[in-house]
N, C-alpha and C positions, 0 to 999 in steps of 0.2 A: 691909734686910738688913745686919747688922753684919759687917764683914770684919775679919780679924786685922790688928793694927797694922801689920805689915810690908807687907800688901797695900795699905793706905791710903797709906803713904809712897811706894810705887812709882808711885802714880797722881798724886801731887802735883807741881806745877811752880812755878817762880817767877812771882809777879805782875809783870806788865809795867808799869813806871813810865814810861808812854808820854809822848812829847812831840809837839807839833803843829808841823810844819814849814810855812813860808810857802807852799810849793808843794803841800802835801797837799790832796786833795779829800775828798769824803764817803766814798768807798770806802776810802781810806787810814785815815780816822778810825775807821770801823766795824771794819775789820780789826784796828786797834790795840786797840780796846775788847774784842775777843774774849779777850784775855789779861789783863784786869783782873778786877774783882770786882763784886758787888752787881748793881744793875739796869743798870749800864753794860754788863756782860757779857751780861746777859739780853737787852738791846736788840740787841746785836751778833748774838747767837744767833738772835733773832727775824728779823732782817734776812736772815741766811744761810738760814734755813728758808724764808722767803717767796721768796727768790731761787731756791731749789731747786724750790719749787712752780711758779713761772712757767716754768722750763725743763723741767719734767716734763710732756710733752705729753699724758699720760694723766690728769693731775690736774685735777679740777674744783674751782675755788676759791670757797668759800662765804665771804662777808664779812658779818659782823653789825655793825651800827652803832647804838649807843645814845648818848644824851647830847647836849648842846647844842653840837655841833661847828660847825654852820653859823653860828649867832649869833657864835661866837668867831672866824670868818674862815676856816674850814676847808672851805668849799664847793668851792673849786677843787681842793683836795687830793683830796677824794673823787671829783670829776669826773675828775681825771687818773688816778686808780687805774683807773677804768672805761675811759677813753680809751686807756690804755697796754695794756689787755688783762690787767690784774692782778686783775680781778674777773669771775667767770662768773655768780654769783648773789648778789644783794644783798638782805639782810633788814634792815629798819630800822624806825624808829618813825614814827608819824603826825606827831609834832612836827618831826622832821628834814625831812619832806616839806613841811610847812607853811612852815617857814623857807626851804626851797629855792625854793618858789613865790614867796615874798615877794621874794627877791633876783632871781629870773628875771623877774618883772614890773617890775623897775626900782626897787623899794623898797630900803631899806638899814637894817641894824642900826647902832646908833650907839655909839661908844666913850664910856664913862662914867668916873667918878672911880676912881683906883687904890685909894684908901682908902674902901672901901665902908661902913665903920663910921660915916663922917661924912655919909652920904647920908640925906636926909629922904625916906623912902619915901612918906609921906602927901602930901608936896608933889609928888612925882612923879605920884602918882595924880591929884591935882587938875589936873596939866598933861597928863594923858592919855598918860603914859609908863609902860611896863611894864619892870621891871628883871630881867635875867638876870645875876646876880652883878655884873660891872662893864660890862655891855652893856645898852643900852636899846632898846626897840622901841615906837615910837609906835602908838597905837590906830588911826591912819589907815591903817597897813599892813594891819591885819586888815580894815578897811573896804574897802580896795582888793582884797584877796583875795576878800572876799565878793561884791563887784561882779562879779569875773571868774567865780567859781563859779556865781553865780545865772544866768548866761547860757550855761552849758555845755549842749550838746546831747548827752545820754547815750543812745545807741541801745538799750542793753540794761540794764535796771534790776536785773537779777539776775546780772550777770556777776561772775566772781571779782574780788577786789580787785586782783590783779596785772594783770588785763586792763584794768581801769579806769585803773590807774596808767600802763600803756602808752599808752592813749588820751590821758590827760592830758599825757604827755610829748610825744606827737605834736602836740597842739593848742597847747602853750605856745609863745610866740615864741622865736626863736633867741637863744641866750645862751651865751657862751663858758665859763660856769661852772656851768650848770644840771645837777644830778644827774639829775633826771627826763628832761631833754631828751637827754643823752648816752646814757642807758640805753635810751631809745626808739630812738635812731638806731642803736645797736649791738645792739639786740634782747637786751639783758641784762635778765632778769626781776627785778622788784622785788617782794618779798613784805613785807607789813606786817600781821602777825597781830593787832596791837592797834590797828587803824586807827581805830576809833571813839573812841579815847582821844587826840583831837587837835582843834585848832581847825578844821582843814580838814574833818574829818568832821562836826563840828557844823554848819558852814555848808552842807555838802551836805545834811544832814538837814533843815535849816530850809527850804531852797529846792527840794529834790527829794523830796517827801513819800513817793513810792512807791519810792524807791531802797532796795534790799535786797541789797547786794553780798555775794557768797557766799564765806565764809571757809573752808568745808569743802573746796571744790574746790581752793583754794590749799594746804590742808594735805596733801591727797592728791597734788597735783602736786609738792609739795616732797619728799614721800617717794619718788615716782617718780624725781625727779632724783637724790636721794641713792642710791637703789637702783641706778641706772644708772651711777653714777660708778665707773670702774675704780680710780681713786685719788682720795681725797677730802682736801682741805686746807681748814682753817678759819682765819680771822682774825677775832677777836672784839674789837670796840672797845667797852669799857664793860661789856657783859653784858646783863642784863635779858631782856625778851621775845625780842629778836632772837637772843640766844645760845641760849635754850631751844628756839626754833623750829628752829634748825639742828641742835642736838645731839640733840633727840628724834627727828628724822628719821633721823639716822645710827644711832641706837640699834637700830632695827629692820631695818637693812640688813646684807647679808653683808660689806660692806667698811666698817669703821669708819675714822675719820680717821687718815691716815698722817702728816699734818703738822698741827700745831695751834699757834696764836699767840694770845695774849690781852694786851691793854693795858688795865689797869684800876687804879683806886685802892682797890678793895674788897678785903677780907680774907676768908679762909675760915672764921674761927672762929665766926661767927654763923650759919653754915649756909646763907647765901643763895647763889643760883646765880651772881651776878655775881662773887663772890670764890672760887667753887669751883675747885679745882685740876684740872688735866688728869689727874693721878694718880687722883683721885677718879672722874673720868669713865671711866677704864678699867673700874671696877667695874660700870658700867652698859653697857659695850660700845659706848660712843660714840667712844672713842679707842683705837686699836690698841695692843697691848702693846709693839710695836716702834716706836711713833710717835716722831717727832722733834718736840719741843714746847718752848715757852718762854712763861712768864708774866712780863710786865714791869709792875712796880708803878710806874706813871708817869701823869702827866697826858697824855692823848692829844694835846692841842694842842702838846705838845713832841715826843713820840715819833713820831707819825704822819708829820709832814712830813719828819723825818729818814729814816724808812723809805722814803717815796716817793722822796726824793732819791737814796738809795742804790740803789733798784731801777731807777730811770731811768738812772743812770750805769752800772749793771751790764749793763742791756739794751743800751745804746749800745756798751759795750766788748766785748760778746760777738761 
């Protein structure tokens, strides 16, 4: 809606040319960024919205996670979001869970060359190394996961995927960074609507021929959780299937999202969901007309640790 020029002027204020003092902490930084521009301002707004979500006792916090965050070293960041109580429902990809299991079992992703254009990928292949941008994962890691998966005792071959992931989290060894383990301990449901699109699911299929995990029960359970949320808040990292699984559940519920945050590198112009705006989501009834929302165009490996740091400090100071 276009406002008269005079109305626009009344809403404008000076951009803050902020400085960082040696005694400043993350809260000071984020509060200073609120009065800047571009994605710095949007990150600060996202932090404030998430803070409001965690202090709103009626708010159910849906967290969608896509992308190679665990290979990049963000496993403990996601773990701590759960441990601190900043996530009530996690929706993620099978790849994220596969990489989480690798680290939980004691394997490691390896740092590679900064200049990826100089990497000989065929040579990596001959040396049994798989590349994820500038991170490597040896084939032996998948072999180790397969050994573990092949020996699993699965009591119900038709259980929902979320129930299987709870079982898997309970069975995995204790680990201070494991996402599956902390979710199991805190009874935080993990939904993985595209579970078969992962190395973990492939290995399960190879070694447990009669396994037929139920996706439809998870879909209905997710709708029930969204329907029962008095206040719904969403934080979407990346987009993809996890984003749609959360947003489509909210679409059919009486209470659409009151709070909405997205950190993505995707753009809306091509019509893909990962770059779709929350304004667009209002037309579908997924986001409330009065919602507080912020989309941060940023690499999540930069923005998400800052957000966690801010939230942990804000929780401690409250």
